[in-house]
C-alpha positions in Angstrom: 122.2 73.1 -98.6 120.8 72.2 -95.2 118.9 74.8 -93.2 121.7 75.4 -90.7 124.0 76.5 -93.5 121.3 78.6 -95.0 120.7 80.3 -91.7 124.4 81.1 -91.3 124.6 82.4 -94.9 121.6 84.6 -94.2 123.4 86.0 -91.1 126.5 86.7 -93.0 124.4 88.6 -95.5 122.9 90.6 -92.6 119.4 89.2 -93.4 117.0 88.6 -90.5 118.4 88.9 -87.0 121.3 91.2 -86.8 123.2 93.2 -84.1 122.3 96.9 -83.6 124.5 99.6 -84.9 127.1 101.5 -82.9 124.8 104.4 -82.4 122.2 102.2 -80.8 124.7 100.7 -78.4 125.9 104.2 -77.5 122.3 105.2 -76.8 121.8 102.3 -74.5 125.1 103.2 -72.7 123.7 106.7 -72.3 120.5 105.3 -70.7 122.6 103.4 -68.2 124.6 106.5 -67.4 121.4 108.5 -67.0 120.2 106.0 -64.5 123.2 106.6 -62.3 124.2 104.4 -59.4 122.4 103.8 -56.1 123.6 105.6 -53.0 124.9 103.5 -50.1 121.5 103.6 -48.4 119.7 102.7 -51.6 122.1 99.8 -52.2 121.4 98.5 -48.7 117.6 98.8 -49.2 118.0 97.0 -52.6 119.9 94.2 -50.8 117.2 93.9 -48.1 114.5 93.9 -50.7 116.2 91.1 -52.6 116.3 89.1 -49.3 112.5 89.4 -49.2 112.2 92.1 -46.5 109.3 94.4 -47.4 108.4 97.8 -45.9 104.9 98.7 -45.1 102.6 100.5 -47.5 102.8 103.1 -49.0 106.7 102.9 -48.8 106.6 99.4 -50.3 105.7 100.8 -53.7 108.8 103.0 -53.7 110.9 100.1 -52.4 109.7 97.9 -55.2 110.2 100.6 -57.8 113.8 101.1 -56.6 114.4 97.4 -57.0 112.9 97.4 -60.4 115.1 100.3 -61.5 118.1 98.4 -60.2 117.1 95.3 -62.1 116.4 97.2 -65.3 119.9 98.8 -65.1 121.5 95.5 -64.5 119.7 93.9 -67.5 120.6 96.8 -69.7 124.3 96.4 -68.7 124.1 92.7 -69.5 122.5 93.4 -72.9 125.2 95.9 -73.8 127.8 93.3 -72.8 126.2 90.7 -75.0 126.0 93.0 -78.0 129.6 94.3 -77.8 
């Protein structure tokens, strides 16, 4: 048997890489819910930040943190979509 067939047989046997269980996906969805959604003003600042406009220090740290939180939430949502 060639290795591609072996790899697929292993997947069917749930050996090696496998999807997370339902409870893990529910946990990730809870994390996304906990993060909430940006306010209108926060969404506008995220958009400006993505366009490369930076505030002066020390506000820039909070600005970048807001963008990073937004990105993290978006990536979690994409991961959940890929897993379901």
